[in-house]
N, C-alpha and C positions, 0 to 999 in steps of 0.2 A: 208807685215807686218803680224805678226802672229795673229791668232784668239784669242780673249779674251772671257772667259765665265763668265757670271754674272747671278744673280737671280733677279726676280722682286717681290717686296713685296707690296701687295695691301695696299693702305692707305684709299681711299674712292671710292665708286662705285655709280652707278645709278645717275650720274650727266649729265647735258647737255654738248654739245660739248665744251671741254676746249680749250681756245685760248692762255692763259698766265698762267704760273706757276712761282711764285716768293715768296720769304719770306720777312718778315718785322716784326719789333717789334712795336706793337701798343703803342701810348702814355699812360704812366702809367702802362704798362704791363712789365713783366720780361722775357718773352719767345719769341724767334723768331718763328713766325708762318708761315705756308704755306698758301698762298693766291691763289685762283683758279678763274680765270675769264672765263666765258662761252660766246660763240658766241651770245647767245640769250639775254645777258644783265645782268647776275648775277655775283656778286663777293662773294665768300665764303672764310672763313678761318677755319683752323682746330684748335679747342680750347678744351682742356681737353678731347680729344677723340671724340668730337662731331663736326659736320659740322655746322658752324654758318654763317648766312648771314651778310655780311659786307655792300653790296650795291645791290640794285635791280632797274635797269633802263629799264626793259623789255618794258615798255610802250613808252620809248623814242627811241627805236631801229626800224629801217625800217623793214617792213614786209619781212621776209626772206624766201627763197626757191621758190619764184614765180616771174617770170617763171624760168624754169630750172629743174623742177622735184624734188626739194628739195635740190639740191646742191647749195651752195652760198659761196661767199667770203667776204660778208659784215657782219655787226654786231659789237659787241664789240671786237675790234682787238688789243687794246693797254692798258696797265696798268703799271704805274711807280710810285714808292714811292720816294719822295724827300730824298736826302741823310741825311737830318735832320728830317725825318718824325717823329721819336720818340719825338722830341721836338716841332716841329711846326705843325704836323698833316697834312701836305700837300701831296696830291697825284694827279695823272694826268691820264685821260682816253681818249681814241680815239675810236669813234664809228660812225656808219652810222645812220643818223638822220631820225626818223619817219616822214612820210609825204613828203619826198623829192624825191620820185620816179619819174624819167623822162623816156623818150622813148629810151635813148641811143644815142651815137654820130654817129653811122652808122646804116643803115636800115637792113643790113645783115652781116653775118660773114665775117671777113677780111682774105684774103690770098694774100700776095705779089706775083707778077709775073714779073720776071726780063725782060720778053719780052714785058710787057705792062707798060711803064714808069709812066702812071697815078697812078698805084697802089703803086708806090714807093715814091710819092710826095704828098700824101693826106694831107689836112689841117683840123684841128678841127675848123669848122665854126659854127656860130649861137650857141655859147656856153651857152647862157642864156636859151635856149630852148632845145638844143640837148645835153643832158647829162643823166647820169644814176641816180646819187644820190649825196648827200652832206655828206661829213665826217666832224666831228668836233673834236677838241682837247680842253679839258676843264681842269681847275684847281679846285680841291675840297679840303675841309679841314674837319678833324675830330673835331667836336665841343667838348666842355668841358663835355657835357652829353654823349659823345661816338658816337653820330650820325653824319654821313657825310653830308656835305652841299656844294652845288656848290658855288664857289667864282666868277669865271669869265670864259669866253670863250677866248681861245688863237688864234685859227685858225678855219675858215670855208672853206673847200676845195671842189670845184665842181669836180666830177669825171666822166670821159667819159663813162666808162663801169662798170659792176658789180664786176669785178675781179681785182686782183693785187692791193689791198689796203694795203698790208703789213699785217703781223701778228706778235704779240709780238713787235709792231711797236713803242713803247715808252720805252726808257731806259735813265738812267742818266750816263754821262761820269764821271768816277772817275778822269780823267785827268783835265777836264775843269770845272766840276760841272754843266754843262749845260744839258738841256733836249735834247736828241737825237731823232729825228723823221725820220723814214724810210717810204717813201711814196709809193713805187711801181710805175710802169710806166703808170698806169691808166687802164690797162686791154686790153680786147680782146686777140689777140695773135699777135706776131711779131711787137708790138708797132706801130700801123698804122700811127700815126702822128709824130713819132720819138721824142716824148716828152722827153725821157730819155737823149738825147744829147743836147737839147735846153736849154741854160743857163737861159732863162726867165721862163721856165716851172717848177712848183713845183713838178710835177710828175717825178719819176725816179731819185730821189736825196736822199742823206743822209744829214739832216739838223740839226744844233744845234741851240737851242733857249735859250737865256739868260733870264730865267724867273724872275730874280731879277731886270731886267731893264724895265723901263716904265710900272710899274705894274698897272697903272691906266687904261690900255686898257681893254675894254670889248666889247662884241658883234661886232667883226670885220666883214667886208663885206664878202660875199661869193665870192671866187676868184679861179682861176686856175693858174695864173701867178704871179710872184714876183712883177712885176711893177704895179699890181692892188692893192697891199697892201698899206695902209697908211704908211707914212714915220716912225712914231713911232714903227710900227710893223716891218718894214724892218730893223730898227736899232737893233732889238733884234736877228736877224737871221744871221747865216753864213752857207755856204754850204761846206761840206767836201768831197762829192763824187757825181758823176753822172754816167750815163750808167747803172742804176739800172733797172732790170726787175721786180723782186719781192724778198723781203728779209724777212726771219723769224727772224728778230731782229739782234742785234749786241752784241757781247760778248767781254769783256775786260779781259786780263790776265796780271797780273803784273809780269814783268821779271826784277829783280833788281829795278832800278829807272825809268823804262819805262813801257809803256803799249802796249802789242800786241792787235790789234783789229782783231776779226774774223767776217767775213760777209759771209753768205750763199746766193748764187744767184740761184733762182729757174730757171731751164732750160726751153727751148721751146720743142724740140723734141729729142734732142740728149743726153744732158749731164747736170748734176747738179754739181755745183762748190762751193768750199769754198775758199774765199780769205783771206789773212792776210796782215796786214801792221802795222808799228809802226809810221813812220813819215808821215805827211800829211800837205797839204797847205789848210787852211781854207780861203774861200773868202767871205767877208761880202756881204750880199745881196745888200746893198746900192751901192757898187762898181759894182756889176753885172748890176744893173739897170742903173747906169750912163754910163757904157760902152755901153749898148744897146742903150740908148738915143743918144749917140754921135757916134754910129756905129764904136766903137773901139773894137778890139779883145784883151781881157786881157791876160797877160802872165799866162798860166796855168801849167807851169813847177812845178811838185811836187803835183799837184792837182790829187786826186784819180779818175780814170775813169775805170769802169769795162768793158767798151767796147760795151755793149748792145746799139743799136740793131744790130750793125755790127758784133758783136762777141757773141757767146754763149759759155761762159767759154773760153777754149783755141782754139775753132774752129770758123771759119767764119759761121755766122748764115745760116742755110741751110733749104730748103724746101725738104720734103721727099715725094717721089712718088713711087708707086709700079712699079717694073720692069715687063713689059709685057712678056718678054722672060723667066723670072724666078720669079714666084710669091713669092719664099722664100727670095728674096733679095729686097733691097730698092735702089732707085736712089736718090742721094743727090745733089741738085743744090744750089749754093751760092745764097742767096736771095738778099743781098745788097752788091754787090761787091765793089762799090765805097766807101761806108761807112766803109766796112771792111778795105780798104786801108787807108782811112783818119784817122782811129783810131788805126791803127796797132802799131804805135810807141808811142801813148799817153796812152794806156791802161796798167793796171797792169795784171800780169799773176796769175792764181789761185795757191793756196797752193796745192790743190788736187782736183780731179774731179772723179765722177763715172758716169756710162753710163746707158742709158735706155736699151741697149742691150750689154751684156757682157757674153761671153761663158766660161770665165776662171773659173776653178773649185772652187777657193777660193774667188770669188767675187759674185756680184749679179747684176741683172738688176733693176734699180730704176724707180720710177714714178715721185715723186716730193719731194724735200727737205722741211722738216717741222720744223727743230730745229737745232741750232748750239750753243754749250756751251763749254767753257773752263772748265777743271776739274783739281783742285789743291789738291784734297784729297789724303790720303794714304790708304784709305780703300780698294780701287781697285787699287793695286799697279801698275799693268800693264798699267793703264790709266793715272797715275799721270803726270801732265804737258802736257797732250794731249788736243786736241779739239775733242769733241764727237758730232756726228750728227745723225739725224734720217731721214728716208724716209718713206713716208706715206704707201707705199705698194710695196712689192717685185713683179717685173714683172714675168709673165709666170706661176704663181701658179693658182690653181683652184679658180675661182671666187666665189665659195661657202664658202671658208674659207681663205680669204686674210690675209696676215701677213705683218706688217711693218718690217723695218730693222733698226738696230743700227750699227754704225760703228765709226771709230776713225782715226785720223791722228795726226801728230805732225810736228813742224817746223824743217826743216833741217838746220844744221849749215852753209851749203854753200848757203842757200837761194833758192835752186832749187825746182822744182815741186816734191812733195812727193807722195808716194803710200798711200793707206788706208787699214785698216784691219777691218774685220767683228767682231762685238760683238754678241756672241750667248747667247740666253737665253733658259732655259729648261721649261719655264712656259707653262702650258697647258691651252690654251684658249678654248678648246673644239671645237664644231662645228661652233662657231660664228667667223665672221671676226674680225680682230684686226688691225685697221688702226692706225699707230703711228702718232698722229696729232700734238704733240709738245713736247718740251724738256725744262726743267727748272732746276734751281740750287738755292742754298741758298746764303747768303751774302758773305761768304768766299770761296765759290765754292768747298766745300768739300763733297757736296751731289748732286746727280742727280735725277730729277723727270721726269717721262715719262707719257704723257697723251695718252690714248688709247680710240678709239671709235669703236663701232661695226658696224657703217654705215658711208657712205660718205655724208649722207643727214642730214642737220641741222634740218629738220622737223621730223626726227626720234628722239624722246626725250629720255632722261634718260638712254643713252647707253654708258656713259663714265665712265672710271675707271682711277684713278691716282695711279701710282706705284712709289716706291723708287727703284732705281737701286742699288743693294747691291752685295757684293762679293759672 
């Protein structure tokens, strides 16, 4: 696919690390405004050329960047506005809760070893004490005086590790009107407990919640499995996908009277992937729980499975080791052969993938997928109808001036795997690094917004800039 050239127009700078970029029209307002959520717990919006604070929950966010030298994947990770936000003032947030820090589910870093079966069959035990933190999903409302107030807590999720909590993790489905929650596999690497394929685990799934059902629920218990939830909460939930490693949100693109769904899967060591699907089978959580109680395997024909942890995109998940005979090469060993076989016919294939190593002159080596958005505007005509994505940092460049990458792909009419094209910008970031940390759009998907940070550390403050991507 051909290269596309765009410009970056700065909108706001010197903000903390942005995690969500979305637009909404405030109750009583007449303008669709850009909202920016930051990892440390702030939500701003752009109003009359100024940056205004919409919500500040920094005191409710877990202490970030310790341990880990400042890098963290917790914090304020999700923000979604109700489809009727202008009329009812309802919005939803997902964040890691202050004071919930635990020791983690494993005492040391995890690496699977196909020669040591114990490493392939680990279980998450002693969950009430061996966990990293608790994530919460809350419903808030903008009051008549314009001030947001919390209404209720929808979910409290115990997480085994600090990473893979999802980012841009809350969205509303224009198809069903339900709140979509993307959870990530719980973290570490290689999904040590295979949570993503276990139907009872909340981790590693895409979940829809009917927030109009059983609205009296508040302060739910802290859980990690669906069968630990009270029945009234189970009744609000359906699962639409599993086999999730980590997802930077879900994007919907209307095509005639159907919606294409785009989901980005952050890779392990080899490849980053974007999946697309129109049709899916949603399974009510109550059915999953009953099937588990009765030891019955549900018919999952049509249920979306991204294949993780057996598959990393279109490849069997591999362990990478250096080749002793040739240090410039890598040896790749299938990590979970049996799981790759078991899920080989159940998984869907990616729309497109890009690699951590790619020597082709018109491509790039990526690091981690950070945003996926459908673009339906005409302003950048070459991108109209495509799906645009971002990678945090191009591999192989000088570490003193890292640059992120923009790229795009589109659906093929024959449904086969497609290539991708690079989107070039001529913006001069100077001597500072520019990590592309997220991607956003407006309500009708005619604009694209890019979040850039000068550091990988959440503890390095005020180094973020938001740009609009323009022709």
